[in-house]
C-alpha beads as a LAMMPS data file, in Angstrom:
LAMMPS data file: protein, C-alpha beads

361 atoms
360 bonds

1 atom types
1 bond types

-500.0 500.0 xlo xhi
-500.0 500.0 ylo yhi
-500.0 500.0 zlo zhi

Masses

1 110.0

Atoms # bond

1 1 1 414.771 258.296 176.084
2 1 1 411.038 257.737 175.696
3 1 1 411.539 254.247 174.184
4 1 1 413.868 253.546 177.307
5 1 1 410.958 254.654 179.593
6 1 1 408.564 252.476 178.042
7 1 1 410.451 249.329 177.941
8 1 1 412.291 249.252 181.246
9 1 1 410.134 251.564 183.537
10 1 1 409.076 248.277 185.479
11 1 1 412.861 247.567 186.316
12 1 1 413.384 251.605 187.412
13 1 1 412.559 253.108 190.471
14 1 1 409.194 254.679 189.329
15 1 1 409.506 257.779 191.660
16 1 1 412.928 258.663 190.765
17 1 1 412.258 258.153 187.002
18 1 1 409.174 260.509 187.382
19 1 1 411.339 263.276 188.724
20 1 1 413.874 262.612 185.921
21 1 1 410.918 263.105 183.239
22 1 1 409.316 266.315 184.744
23 1 1 412.711 267.735 185.330
24 1 1 413.480 266.945 181.673
25 1 1 410.195 268.115 180.465
26 1 1 409.373 265.010 179.199
27 1 1 405.539 265.078 179.843
28 1 1 404.416 262.412 177.696
29 1 1 406.591 259.967 179.465
30 1 1 405.306 261.451 182.784
31 1 1 401.640 260.791 181.876
32 1 1 402.650 257.282 180.773
33 1 1 404.552 256.474 184.142
34 1 1 401.745 258.161 186.358
35 1 1 399.019 255.784 184.230
36 1 1 401.135 252.558 184.538
37 1 1 401.483 253.231 188.152
38 1 1 397.935 253.750 188.877
39 1 1 398.111 257.214 189.688
40 1 1 395.225 258.261 187.487
41 1 1 394.864 261.767 189.158
42 1 1 398.221 262.863 188.403
43 1 1 398.147 261.735 185.078
44 1 1 394.785 263.865 184.202
45 1 1 396.379 266.690 185.911
46 1 1 399.678 266.577 183.934
47 1 1 397.777 266.459 180.798
48 1 1 395.951 269.517 181.780
49 1 1 398.586 271.428 182.765
50 1 1 400.504 270.600 179.849
51 1 1 398.508 270.153 176.699
52 1 1 401.277 269.030 174.531
53 1 1 400.993 265.531 176.401
54 1 1 397.173 265.431 175.820
55 1 1 395.680 262.365 173.922
56 1 1 391.999 262.147 173.661
57 1 1 391.826 258.167 174.482
58 1 1 394.459 258.455 176.933
59 1 1 392.546 260.949 178.760
60 1 1 389.180 259.493 178.725
61 1 1 390.714 256.416 179.813
62 1 1 392.142 257.821 183.060
63 1 1 389.583 260.621 183.947
64 1 1 387.090 257.833 184.916
65 1 1 389.524 256.019 187.156
66 1 1 390.703 259.203 189.223
67 1 1 389.572 259.188 192.880
68 1 1 389.270 262.736 193.626
69 1 1 385.992 264.101 191.942
70 1 1 387.286 267.652 191.848
71 1 1 389.531 266.326 188.911
72 1 1 386.121 265.728 186.948
73 1 1 385.178 269.452 187.129
74 1 1 388.553 270.613 186.198
75 1 1 388.633 268.265 183.616
76 1 1 385.418 269.618 182.165
77 1 1 386.827 273.115 182.517
78 1 1 389.942 271.905 180.431
79 1 1 387.810 270.677 177.544
80 1 1 385.479 273.828 177.410
81 1 1 388.688 276.011 176.967
82 1 1 391.050 273.888 175.154
83 1 1 388.854 270.956 173.288
84 1 1 385.197 272.304 173.435
85 1 1 384.349 270.236 170.306
86 1 1 384.758 266.949 172.375
87 1 1 383.029 268.305 175.282
88 1 1 380.049 266.265 174.885
89 1 1 382.021 262.981 174.622
90 1 1 383.636 263.792 177.914
91 1 1 380.572 264.466 179.632
92 1 1 378.952 261.384 178.324
93 1 1 381.758 259.263 179.790
94 1 1 381.612 261.153 183.301
95 1 1 377.799 260.901 183.489
96 1 1 377.681 258.494 186.642
97 1 1 380.233 260.507 188.345
98 1 1 378.898 264.097 188.217
99 1 1 376.839 266.378 190.201
100 1 1 374.634 267.658 187.398
101 1 1 373.612 270.987 189.043
102 1 1 377.193 271.780 189.459
103 1 1 378.004 270.874 185.747
104 1 1 375.222 273.427 184.679
105 1 1 376.551 276.167 187.000
106 1 1 379.997 275.437 185.267
107 1 1 378.987 275.621 181.987
108 1 1 376.779 278.746 182.322
109 1 1 380.144 280.417 184.073
110 1 1 382.098 279.491 180.755
111 1 1 378.969 280.248 178.296
112 1 1 379.112 276.704 177.030
113 1 1 375.544 275.343 177.628
114 1 1 374.980 274.720 174.145
115 1 1 377.954 272.690 173.774
116 1 1 376.259 270.252 176.368
117 1 1 372.539 269.916 175.067
118 1 1 372.830 266.390 174.395
119 1 1 374.432 265.751 177.949
120 1 1 371.471 267.804 179.464
121 1 1 368.801 265.836 177.986
122 1 1 370.561 262.694 178.975
123 1 1 370.316 263.610 182.484
124 1 1 366.950 265.321 182.383
125 1 1 365.123 262.349 183.418
126 1 1 366.324 263.189 187.103
127 1 1 363.962 266.185 186.764
128 1 1 366.641 268.686 188.601
129 1 1 365.776 272.321 188.620
130 1 1 369.323 273.444 187.130
131 1 1 369.023 270.992 184.044
132 1 1 365.439 271.844 183.420
133 1 1 365.998 275.648 183.289
134 1 1 369.052 275.329 181.392
135 1 1 367.368 273.255 178.600
136 1 1 364.262 275.519 178.702
137 1 1 366.607 278.661 178.371
138 1 1 368.107 276.524 175.274
139 1 1 364.999 276.027 173.379
140 1 1 363.904 279.517 173.713
141 1 1 366.947 280.747 172.551
142 1 1 366.646 278.229 169.577
143 1 1 362.856 279.013 168.991
144 1 1 362.252 275.410 169.353
145 1 1 358.802 275.826 170.671
146 1 1 357.916 272.150 170.288
147 1 1 360.811 271.021 172.507
148 1 1 359.981 273.492 175.151
149 1 1 356.470 272.070 175.368
150 1 1 357.378 268.716 175.997
151 1 1 359.963 269.900 178.533
152 1 1 357.229 271.781 180.088
153 1 1 354.732 268.734 180.046
154 1 1 357.188 266.042 181.143
155 1 1 359.427 267.938 183.780
156 1 1 357.826 270.347 185.991
157 1 1 360.554 271.184 188.382
158 1 1 361.638 274.831 187.409
159 1 1 360.250 278.125 188.219
160 1 1 357.112 277.997 186.262
161 1 1 355.942 281.392 186.529
162 1 1 359.513 283.064 185.761
163 1 1 359.267 281.101 182.500
164 1 1 355.600 282.052 181.702
165 1 1 356.893 285.930 182.473
166 1 1 359.780 285.436 179.941
167 1 1 357.841 284.028 177.149
168 1 1 354.520 286.052 177.401
169 1 1 355.916 288.855 175.458
170 1 1 358.005 286.775 173.036
171 1 1 357.724 287.979 169.382
172 1 1 356.770 284.185 168.319
173 1 1 352.769 283.483 168.988
174 1 1 353.753 279.713 169.790
175 1 1 355.819 280.974 172.915
176 1 1 353.081 283.377 174.044
177 1 1 350.539 280.413 173.792
178 1 1 352.998 278.424 176.080
179 1 1 352.859 281.162 178.347
180 1 1 349.256 281.281 178.691
181 1 1 349.606 277.345 179.025
182 1 1 351.627 277.651 182.094
183 1 1 349.555 280.249 183.589
184 1 1 346.556 277.847 183.302
185 1 1 348.710 274.803 184.639
186 1 1 349.321 277.082 187.873
187 1 1 345.565 277.924 188.288
188 1 1 346.132 281.818 187.113
189 1 1 343.099 281.531 184.691
190 1 1 342.396 285.180 184.543
191 1 1 345.896 285.814 183.000
192 1 1 345.980 282.846 180.805
193 1 1 342.554 284.166 179.197
194 1 1 343.835 287.744 178.982
195 1 1 346.932 286.507 177.131
196 1 1 344.869 284.251 174.694
197 1 1 342.060 287.137 174.268
198 1 1 345.175 289.374 173.228
199 1 1 346.051 286.888 170.453
200 1 1 342.915 286.230 169.284
201 1 1 343.575 282.692 170.324
202 1 1 339.659 282.194 171.448
203 1 1 339.670 278.416 171.574
204 1 1 342.367 278.501 174.013
205 1 1 340.679 280.930 176.169
206 1 1 337.366 279.234 176.334
207 1 1 338.588 276.124 177.045
208 1 1 340.653 277.967 179.967
209 1 1 337.433 279.820 181.074
210 1 1 335.843 276.120 181.312
211 1 1 338.393 274.383 183.019
212 1 1 338.804 277.440 185.797
213 1 1 335.115 276.708 187.347
214 1 1 334.585 280.390 187.459
215 1 1 331.795 281.847 186.917
216 1 1 332.780 285.626 186.618
217 1 1 335.759 284.572 184.167
218 1 1 333.159 282.587 181.937
219 1 1 330.747 285.643 181.740
220 1 1 333.256 288.284 181.271
221 1 1 334.414 286.144 178.321
222 1 1 330.992 286.210 176.841
223 1 1 330.809 289.688 177.003
224 1 1 333.834 290.317 175.454
225 1 1 332.750 288.072 172.351
226 1 1 329.639 290.522 172.448
227 1 1 331.765 293.446 172.260
228 1 1 334.244 292.027 169.440
229 1 1 331.045 290.970 167.560
230 1 1 331.977 287.349 167.359
231 1 1 328.493 285.455 167.181
232 1 1 330.242 282.040 166.694
233 1 1 332.677 282.127 169.764
234 1 1 329.537 283.633 171.915
235 1 1 327.745 280.464 170.989
236 1 1 331.045 278.082 171.707
237 1 1 331.247 279.708 174.986
238 1 1 327.639 279.056 175.676
239 1 1 328.083 275.556 174.893
240 1 1 331.533 274.987 176.534
241 1 1 330.887 276.896 179.757
242 1 1 327.327 275.712 179.979
243 1 1 327.405 275.287 183.746
244 1 1 329.179 278.058 184.584
245 1 1 327.053 280.901 183.020
246 1 1 323.661 281.851 184.107
247 1 1 320.555 281.814 182.089
248 1 1 319.535 285.479 182.525
249 1 1 323.024 286.597 181.802
250 1 1 322.719 284.835 178.381
251 1 1 319.521 285.468 177.708
252 1 1 320.009 289.074 178.167
253 1 1 323.246 289.542 176.191
254 1 1 321.424 287.847 173.094
255 1 1 318.316 290.052 173.624
256 1 1 320.113 293.091 173.573
257 1 1 322.504 292.277 170.970
258 1 1 320.421 290.412 168.355
259 1 1 322.062 287.070 169.302
260 1 1 318.875 285.224 169.377
261 1 1 319.549 282.485 167.122
262 1 1 323.039 281.786 168.804
263 1 1 321.572 281.855 172.126
264 1 1 318.535 279.170 171.346
265 1 1 320.690 276.097 171.666
266 1 1 321.231 276.840 175.017
267 1 1 317.910 277.731 175.775
268 1 1 316.731 274.441 174.642
269 1 1 319.233 272.566 176.536
270 1 1 318.687 274.563 179.751
271 1 1 314.761 273.666 179.590
272 1 1 315.435 270.392 178.712
273 1 1 317.559 269.730 181.747
274 1 1 315.175 271.968 183.951
275 1 1 312.057 269.985 183.227
276 1 1 313.948 266.600 183.872
277 1 1 315.222 268.073 187.148
278 1 1 311.229 269.045 188.214
279 1 1 310.232 265.746 186.812
280 1 1 312.412 263.918 189.052
281 1 1 311.631 266.293 191.998
282 1 1 307.808 265.593 191.511
283 1 1 308.232 261.920 191.583
284 1 1 310.699 261.777 194.725
285 1 1 308.072 264.359 196.691
286 1 1 304.689 262.899 195.555
287 1 1 302.472 261.243 198.333
288 1 1 302.576 257.497 198.473
289 1 1 299.413 255.652 197.528
290 1 1 297.392 254.113 200.560
291 1 1 296.919 250.386 200.739
292 1 1 293.084 248.992 201.215
293 1 1 293.205 246.246 203.723
294 1 1 289.890 245.663 204.133
295 1 1 289.695 242.613 201.473
296 1 1 292.478 241.013 203.225
297 1 1 290.932 241.214 206.815
298 1 1 287.737 239.575 205.638
299 1 1 289.649 236.895 203.859
300 1 1 291.551 236.311 206.994
301 1 1 288.322 236.334 209.475
302 1 1 286.660 233.693 207.298
303 1 1 289.635 231.708 207.557
304 1 1 289.959 231.918 211.132
305 1 1 286.148 230.951 211.445
306 1 1 286.335 227.851 209.569
307 1 1 289.177 226.488 211.467
308 1 1 287.343 226.787 214.891
309 1 1 284.149 225.007 213.456
310 1 1 286.223 221.908 212.274
311 1 1 287.783 221.905 215.456
312 1 1 284.492 221.724 217.626
313 1 1 283.386 218.784 215.555
314 1 1 286.273 216.974 215.850
315 1 1 285.884 217.045 219.663
316 1 1 282.326 216.081 219.813
317 1 1 282.707 212.702 217.576
318 1 1 285.850 211.564 219.511
319 1 1 284.436 211.579 223.105
320 1 1 281.168 209.522 223.507
321 1 1 281.319 207.419 220.332
322 1 1 284.252 205.267 221.297
323 1 1 283.202 203.882 224.524
324 1 1 279.632 203.284 223.271
325 1 1 280.709 201.429 220.559
326 1 1 283.212 199.365 222.573
327 1 1 280.431 198.493 225.536
328 1 1 277.819 197.762 222.806
329 1 1 279.895 194.992 221.474
330 1 1 280.024 193.199 225.356
331 1 1 276.329 193.831 225.505
332 1 1 275.130 191.943 222.445
333 1 1 276.570 188.815 224.230
334 1 1 274.437 187.488 227.406
335 1 1 276.310 184.847 228.362
336 1 1 279.675 187.036 228.528
337 1 1 281.289 187.099 232.045
338 1 1 283.300 190.088 231.926
339 1 1 286.283 190.625 234.549
340 1 1 285.998 193.598 236.871
341 1 1 282.704 194.346 235.910
342 1 1 283.648 195.818 232.315
343 1 1 281.491 194.763 229.378
344 1 1 278.459 194.675 231.019
345 1 1 275.218 195.886 229.323
346 1 1 275.364 199.941 229.482
347 1 1 272.858 201.546 231.714
348 1 1 270.235 203.676 229.959
349 1 1 271.744 207.415 230.102
350 1 1 275.303 206.266 231.120
351 1 1 278.692 204.958 229.848
352 1 1 278.536 201.223 229.217
353 1 1 281.725 200.155 230.915
354 1 1 280.947 201.984 234.170
355 1 1 277.104 201.078 233.905
356 1 1 278.219 197.464 233.707
357 1 1 280.391 197.791 236.820
358 1 1 277.354 199.027 238.793
359 1 1 275.092 196.184 237.873
360 1 1 277.833 193.568 238.497
361 1 1 278.180 194.654 242.285

Bonds

1 1 1 2
2 1 2 3
3 1 3 4
4 1 4 5
5 1 5 6
6 1 6 7
7 1 7 8
8 1 8 9
9 1 9 10
10 1 10 11
11 1 11 12
12 1 12 13
13 1 13 14
14 1 14 15
15 1 15 16
16 1 16 17
17 1 17 18
18 1 18 19
19 1 19 20
20 1 20 21
21 1 21 22
22 1 22 23
23 1 23 24
24 1 24 25
25 1 25 26
26 1 26 27
27 1 27 28
28 1 28 29
29 1 29 30
30 1 30 31
31 1 31 32
32 1 32 33
33 1 33 34
34 1 34 35
35 1 35 36
36 1 36 37
37 1 37 38
38 1 38 39
39 1 39 40
40 1 40 41
41 1 41 42
42 1 42 43
43 1 43 44
44 1 44 45
45 1 45 46
46 1 46 47
47 1 47 48
48 1 48 49
49 1 49 50
50 1 50 51
51 1 51 52
52 1 52 53
53 1 53 54
54 1 54 55
55 1 55 56
56 1 56 57
57 1 57 58
58 1 58 59
59 1 59 60
60 1 60 61
61 1 61 62
62 1 62 63
63 1 63 64
64 1 64 65
65 1 65 66
66 1 66 67
67 1 67 68
68 1 68 69
69 1 69 70
70 1 70 71
71 1 71 72
72 1 72 73
73 1 73 74
74 1 74 75
75 1 75 76
76 1 76 77
77 1 77 78
78 1 78 79
79 1 79 80
80 1 80 81
81 1 81 82
82 1 82 83
83 1 83 84
84 1 84 85
85 1 85 86
86 1 86 87
87 1 87 88
88 1 88 89
89 1 89 90
90 1 90 91
91 1 91 92
92 1 92 93
93 1 93 94
94 1 94 95
95 1 95 96
96 1 96 97
97 1 97 98
98 1 98 99
99 1 99 100
100 1 100 101
101 1 101 102
102 1 102 103
103 1 103 104
104 1 104 105
105 1 105 106
106 1 106 107
107 1 107 108
108 1 108 109
109 1 109 110
110 1 110 111
111 1 111 112
112 1 112 113
113 1 113 114
114 1 114 115
115 1 115 116
116 1 116 117
117 1 117 118
118 1 118 119
119 1 119 120
120 1 120 121
121 1 121 122
122 1 122 123
123 1 123 124
124 1 124 125
125 1 125 126
126 1 126 127
127 1 127 128
128 1 128 129
129 1 129 130
130 1 130 131
131 1 131 132
132 1 132 133
133 1 133 134
134 1 134 135
135 1 135 136
136 1 136 137
137 1 137 138
138 1 138 139
139 1 139 140
140 1 140 141
141 1 141 142
142 1 142 143
143 1 143 144
144 1 144 145
145 1 145 146
146 1 146 147
147 1 147 148
148 1 148 149
149 1 149 150
150 1 150 151
151 1 151 152
152 1 152 153
153 1 153 154
154 1 154 155
155 1 155 156
156 1 156 157
157 1 157 158
158 1 158 159
159 1 159 160
160 1 160 161
161 1 161 162
162 1 162 163
163 1 163 164
164 1 164 165
165 1 165 166
166 1 166 167
167 1 167 168
168 1 168 169
169 1 169 170
170 1 170 171
171 1 171 172
172 1 172 173
173 1 173 174
174 1 174 175
175 1 175 176
176 1 176 177
177 1 177 178
178 1 178 179
179 1 179 180
180 1 180 181
181 1 181 182
182 1 182 183
183 1 183 184
184 1 184 185
185 1 185 186
186 1 186 187
187 1 187 188
188 1 188 189
189 1 189 190
190 1 190 191
191 1 191 192
192 1 192 193
193 1 193 194
194 1 194 195
195 1 195 196
196 1 196 197
197 1 197 198
198 1 198 199
199 1 199 200
200 1 200 201
201 1 201 202
202 1 202 203
203 1 203 204
204 1 204 205
205 1 205 206
206 1 206 207
207 1 207 208
208 1 208 209
209 1 209 210
210 1 210 211
211 1 211 212
212 1 212 213
213 1 213 214
214 1 214 215
215 1 215 216
216 1 216 217
217 1 217 218
218 1 218 219
219 1 219 220
220 1 220 221
221 1 221 222
222 1 222 223
223 1 223 224
224 1 224 225
225 1 225 226
226 1 226 227
227 1 227 228
228 1 228 229
229 1 229 230
230 1 230 231
231 1 231 232
232 1 232 233
233 1 233 234
234 1 234 235
235 1 235 236
236 1 236 237
237 1 237 238
238 1 238 239
239 1 239 240
240 1 240 241
241 1 241 242
242 1 242 243
243 1 243 244
244 1 244 245
245 1 245 246
246 1 246 247
247 1 247 248
248 1 248 249
249 1 249 250
250 1 250 251
251 1 251 252
252 1 252 253
253 1 253 254
254 1 254 255
255 1 255 256
256 1 256 257
257 1 257 258
258 1 258 259
259 1 259 260
260 1 260 261
261 1 261 262
262 1 262 263
263 1 263 264
264 1 264 265
265 1 265 266
266 1 266 267
267 1 267 268
268 1 268 269
269 1 269 270
270 1 270 271
271 1 271 272
272 1 272 273
273 1 273 274
274 1 274 275
275 1 275 276
276 1 276 277
277 1 277 278
278 1 278 279
279 1 279 280
280 1 280 281
281 1 281 282
282 1 282 283
283 1 283 284
284 1 284 285
285 1 285 286
286 1 286 287
287 1 287 288
288 1 288 289
289 1 289 290
290 1 290 291
291 1 291 292
292 1 292 293
293 1 293 294
294 1 294 295
295 1 295 296
296 1 296 297
297 1 297 298
298 1 298 299
299 1 299 300
300 1 300 301
301 1 301 302
302 1 302 303
303 1 303 304
304 1 304 305
305 1 305 306
306 1 306 307
307 1 307 308
308 1 308 309
309 1 309 310
310 1 310 311
311 1 311 312
312 1 312 313
313 1 313 314
314 1 314 315
315 1 315 316
316 1 316 317
317 1 317 318
318 1 318 319
319 1 319 320
320 1 320 321
321 1 321 322
322 1 322 323
323 1 323 324
324 1 324 325
325 1 325 326
326 1 326 327
327 1 327 328
328 1 328 329
329 1 329 330
330 1 330 331
331 1 331 332
332 1 332 333
333 1 333 334
334 1 334 335
335 1 335 336
336 1 336 337
337 1 337 338
338 1 338 339
339 1 339 340
340 1 340 341
341 1 341 342
342 1 342 343
343 1 343 344
344 1 344 345
345 1 345 346
346 1 346 347
347 1 347 348
348 1 348 349
349 1 349 350
350 1 350 351
351 1 351 352
352 1 352 353
353 1 353 354
354 1 354 355
355 1 355 356
356 1 356 357
357 1 357 358
358 1 358 359
359 1 359 360
360 1 360 361
């Protein structure tokens, strides 16, 4: 019967042949007919309902061609229950067709998240809350703190405070450090510093206090190091949180507890900066020097006087001499007969030209 279906199905009425195969419980032949007839949804449903007809390659070939997306999620449930080892391959094939948040919910419902870790990592680039939280939970369960830290840094779309509260009492130190790190990222500096102090992670506490820019947190941390007699961390806090700690607080704590040698670098630095500030203020507020303008005024007066004298001399030379010389040339010739009376001998005391005109008339 199977060979007849395979060889002669194209010459038969497929609908009647399908009904006959279903009635005879020939599920492999039914799936074959559905696939060849382009009814991929029905083929997948038949394999899901009748596992005897299941074939891995045939199922994957049909499931990517179905039209109803609900068939995809039904196929995932089928794989979780019947073929969990092959679930990763199915999810890899269906990645372009799935709502990843819905897949996570479906996997949670069936306790199958560990089976889909590679799929979740491949779709985490979309930064979905459900995917991020599912992976973070997996990393905590597997105690993989390095992967958890990378996930937190690269994908921040999840309930960060809830995660911090979940791992702040974890038995492993690195997970408690991650909790302090999350609190710092969310500007809950006091909680972060407190967790670091409890775990004796003093470097983390000092860096968090410096990042907080909070004077109260920094000075409280400084007093804490005095209480635990940690001189090195006392000096490190003064260096790292230099701008946040008031000098009177630092000096008083050092004087009362015998930390003078450890506070001296802070005092020297503060004194130097204070000196530079005072010097800059003095230079900026010093009175301006008055400029002596007397020498310039005297030079300008001399220059103006010399110019006036030169102008007067030129005027005296230019008026009288020209006419006198011109008339004297005519007066030297007694036989000259000047027209219009010009050129006659100059009359005493007068201009040459006009004097000659008077004598002519």
